[in-house]
C-alpha positions as CSV (number, residue, x, y, z in Angstrom):
1,M,-0.3,-0.2,-0.1
2,K,1.1,3.7,-0.8
3,R,2.3,5.4,2.0
4,A,0.8,8.9,2.4
5,R,2.8,12.1,2.5
6,F,0.7,14.1,4.5
7,S,-1.2,13.0,7.8
8,E,-4.7,14.1,8.3
9,E,-3.4,16.5,10.9
10,Q,-1.6,18.4,7.7
11,I,-3.9,17.9,5.5
12,I,-6.5,19.7,8.0
13,G,-3.9,22.5,8.7
14,I,-3.6,22.9,4.6
15,L,-7.4,23.0,4.1
16,K,-7.8,25.4,6.6
17,A,-4.8,27.8,5.1
18,A,-6.5,27.6,1.8
19,E,-9.7,28.9,3.3
20,A,-7.8,31.9,5.1
21,A,-5.8,32.6,2.1
22,G,-8.4,32.4,-0.5
23,S,-5.9,31.5,-3.4
24,I,-5.6,27.5,-3.7
25,R,-3.3,27.4,-6.2
26,S,-0.7,29.6,-3.9
27,V,-1.4,27.1,-1.0
28,C,-1.1,24.3,-3.5
29,S,2.2,25.5,-5.1
30,E,3.5,26.2,-1.3
31,H,3.0,22.8,-0.1
32,N,3.7,20.8,-3.7
33,I,0.4,19.4,-4.2
34,T,-1.9,19.5,-7.3
35,E,-5.0,20.9,-7.3
36,Q,-6.9,17.6,-7.8
37,T,-5.1,16.7,-4.7
38,F,-6.6,19.4,-2.9
39,Y,-10.1,19.5,-4.0
40,R,-10.2,15.8,-3.1
41,W,-9.3,16.0,0.3
42,R,-11.4,18.8,0.6
43,R,-14.1,16.3,-0.3
44,K,-13.2,14.0,2.0
45,Y,-11.7,16.1,5.0
46,G,-13.6,19.5,4.5
47,G,-15.0,21.0,7.8
48,M,-13.3,18.5,9.6
49,D,-11.1,18.6,13.1
50,V,-8.4,16.5,13.9
51,S,-10.3,14.3,16.1
52,E,-12.8,14.0,13.7
53,A,-10.3,12.8,11.0
54,K,-8.8,10.4,13.7
55,K,-12.3,9.0,14.1
56,L,-12.8,8.6,10.7
57,R,-9.4,6.9,9.7
58,E,-10.4,4.2,12.8
59,L,-13.7,3.7,11.4
60,E,-12.2,3.0,8.1
61,R,-9.8,0.6,9.5
62,E,-12.5,-1.5,11.3
63,N,-14.7,-1.2,8.2
64,S,-11.7,-3.0,6.3
65,E,-11.6,-5.8,9.1
66,L,-15.5,-6.2,8.8
67,K,-15.3,-6.7,5.0
68,K,-12.4,-9.4,5.7
69,M,-14.4,-11.3,8.0
70,V,-17.5,-11.2,6.0
71,A,-15.6,-12.7,3.1
72,D,-13.8,-15.2,5.3
73,L,-17.1,-16.5,6.7
74,S,-19.0,-16.5,3.2
75,L,-16.3,-19.0,1.9
76,D,-16.5,-21.0,5.2
77,N,-20.1,-20.9,4.3
78,R,-19.8,-22.0,0.8
79,L,-17.5,-24.7,1.7
80,L,-19.8,-26.1,4.0
81,K,-22.7,-26.2,2.1
82,E,-20.8,-27.8,-0.8
83,L,-19.7,-30.6,1.8
84,N,-23.2,-30.8,3.1
85,A,-24.4,-31.2,-0.5
86,K,-22.4,-34.0,-1.3
87,K,-24.1,-37.6,-1.0
88,W,-21.8,-39.7,1.2
């Protein structure tokens, strides 16, 4: 998995700096990011505080673990159904 260059705290700081400055291009060039990255961040983290971003990351991690559990359980369920369907 690709390692992020900026943490959530830094991203939120950049978004707030752009809001205060009013010029998105200048903030993007200052932090060496593209405008597309800025708008993607704004769509995901816009209006959040640092604590809310940490909660979001924790929920995303928990969601991925739950998805893995569901995939494992559905695979086990399918295997058990196949074994049960065979006539011994």
